[in-house]
N, C-alpha and C positions, 0 to 999 in steps of 0.2 A: 718655591711653595709647590705644600704635598697636595696630590691629586685627591685624598680622598683626607684632610687633615680630621674634620671630624671621627678619626677611627683611631682607637687609643691605643698606644703599642703598647704590647705585650710584655708580660712582667715574667724575665725569665728564671729559673729555678738555675738554682747553683749550690756551690761548696764554699765554705769561709774556714781557713786556719783563722785558728784562736790564740793568741797567746793565755793561756787558761791563769797567770800570777795577773795578770794587768786588765786581760779582756779586749786586748786590742786587737785587728784584725793583718794579720800578718800576710796574707795573700787572698784572693775571692776568685773562684773560679767559674764563671757565666757558660750555661752550657750553649752551645751555638744556636741549639733548638731545644724546646722543649719537649720531652718524651710525650709517645700519644699514648701511653699505656702506664700504669703505676699495676706491680704485681705486691701484696703488704700481707703478713702472714704474723698473726698474732695470737700467740701462746699463753693462758693463764697460769698463773706459778701458782694451782690448788697445794692446799697442805695434807689434802687429803689422799694424796695417792700414795701406795703403798699395796701390801699385802691385803689378802683376803679376811675381811674384819668377822667372819662366821656369821653364824647366826643361819644359815642354810642356805643365803642370798648369793648372788652371783655379784656382788659390788666390791669392789676394793678396798684399802682403808679403814680408815678411821670415821665411825658414823661422826661424833661428833668435831672433826674435821670437814665434813663432806661441801660446806661455804665458805671456808674461811679461807682467802689467799696469804699466802706468803713474803707476796709484794709486786712490784707493778707485775703487768706480762710483759712477757719477752717481743719482740715487734722487730719483722727485717720488714726491708726493701728491696724492692728490685727494679730494674728498670735497662733499658735501652736509652743509649745517647748515642747522638751521629755528631762527626764533627768530619767537615767538607770545604776545603779552603777553595774550591771553585765560586764557594758561594759570596767570598771573600775579594773578586780579583781586585779590587779596586788596593787594597793592602799587600804591600809585597814577602811575600811568603819562600824567601829561599832558602829555609829548612823541610817545607814544606810544613806539617802538621807533627815534626818531631817535638815543639815544644810544647803544646797543647798534653798531646801526651804522657811527654817526661812529668810536666809536671801533677797531671793523676796517677802516676805510674811512683810518685814522690812522697803520695801520702800512705802509701806501704812500704816505704824503704826508706832507713837510717840513712842519715847522710855521712860521707866519707868522713868527715868531723866527727860526730861520734863514733865510727867502725876505729878510727884511730884510736879515739882514748881509750875504748874497749883492750884493742892490741896493748895501749903499751900499759895499761892497770895488768895485764893478761904476764907480759913480760917481768912485769914488778914480782909476781906472787900472790896476788890479790888470792884471796882464796873463793871469795865470790863477789861475782861482777852481775849487779845489778840488770836487767833488762831497762835497752833502750825505752826510754818514754816518747812518745810521739805528741806531737802538737795537738791541741784540741779542736777536735772538724766539725763546723755545724750543716748540716743539711740544708736548704729552704725549697721551701716548696711553696710561695705565697708567704704573704704575712701571716698566717693564720698556721704554718709550719714549721717552724725553726727547732731545729730538736739537735742535740750532740749525738754523734754518729761512729761507728766502728765499722770500713769498708771490709768488706770479708771476701768479694768477688770484684776481681778486676780483666774481665775478659775483650782482648781486642782483636777484631778481625779487621786489617788493612785489604781493601780493596780498588785502589787506584794508589799509581807513582809518577810524580813525573820524571823526565829524564837525566836524572842524578840519584834515580831510586831513595827520593824523598817520599814518606805516603801524603796520599793529600786527600783522601777517603777515607776514613774509617770506621767502623760501628763495635760499639762499646758496651759490653754487659755490666752493667754493675748492683753490686748486690752488698747491701749494707745492715748494721746491726745499731738499733735505737741503743744507745746505752741511756737506764736507769740510773738512781740511787744507789739498787742493788750491785751496781756496776762501778761504780766511784766513789770515792772514800766524802763522807760528810765536810760539808765547807769546800768539796772541790768547784770551780764556776758551771763544769759539765754538768753536776747535778743539781744546780739552783738555776740553769738556763731547762734543763727538764720535767721539772717542777712548772716554771711557768706554762711550759710544751702539756703537760696534762692540763692544768690550768686550764687555759685554752679550749681542751676537749670537753672539759666540764660547762663550760660558760655553752658552747654551741650541745650540749646533750642538753641542758634547762632551757634550749632557746626551741627546741624539735616538739612539734604537735604529738600529743596525745591523745590516744584513744580511749575508749570505753568496754569495760567486757561483753556492752551487745556486740560490737563488730566483730569480734569471736563468737557469736553464737550462745555465750554465757550471760544467760537473762537470770538468772537467782545468784544469789549472795550464796549460798551453798555451795555451789558449786565450787568458790573459792577458797574456802574452809574445810572443806571437806566432808561437809554434810549434807548434804544435797541429795 
């Protein structure tokens, strides 16, 4: 019996490798500890970015495009994950945390089978060899954040080793780009998952409490119409 049965077990964040054709999970990577902080960057795809529109102003781009978007915002995530074998002493770890590190590294590496297949095509004189396609990867941060991603950074800092020099503690800096409908072909399962992620944002935005102009010191309607 646990000492504090009423304390809910925390949900772990992680990555899910999915077969894009069938939608079945091929591998689930559960982060041992949830990161303490998340760094997110959101850059809008503005249609009006460009050269000076003239007219004596200092703005740039077509004035008719100033409020238009070319597509979904480009969003990046960055966080630090910790892996520590000493926190799981009851689980045998003859290789230290090599397996956990290898799983993450294989998210940005082609397999030996894929590389050998590309080599065979090259030896047969194939003029053009398509880049190797990786499985669809999802990042999950609770039920309200499930999104298709591509890892853009994986930096590993190994800080402790066992007597066989297997790493037993490491800090990983992980960077990801959220894949949108601008990045994926129409009908791709990842594009559908992104749309579901965006719809979740819309539902959360609709639930936010709004304010009135008075809270901003804008008492008259003319101040918002430009006629005040």
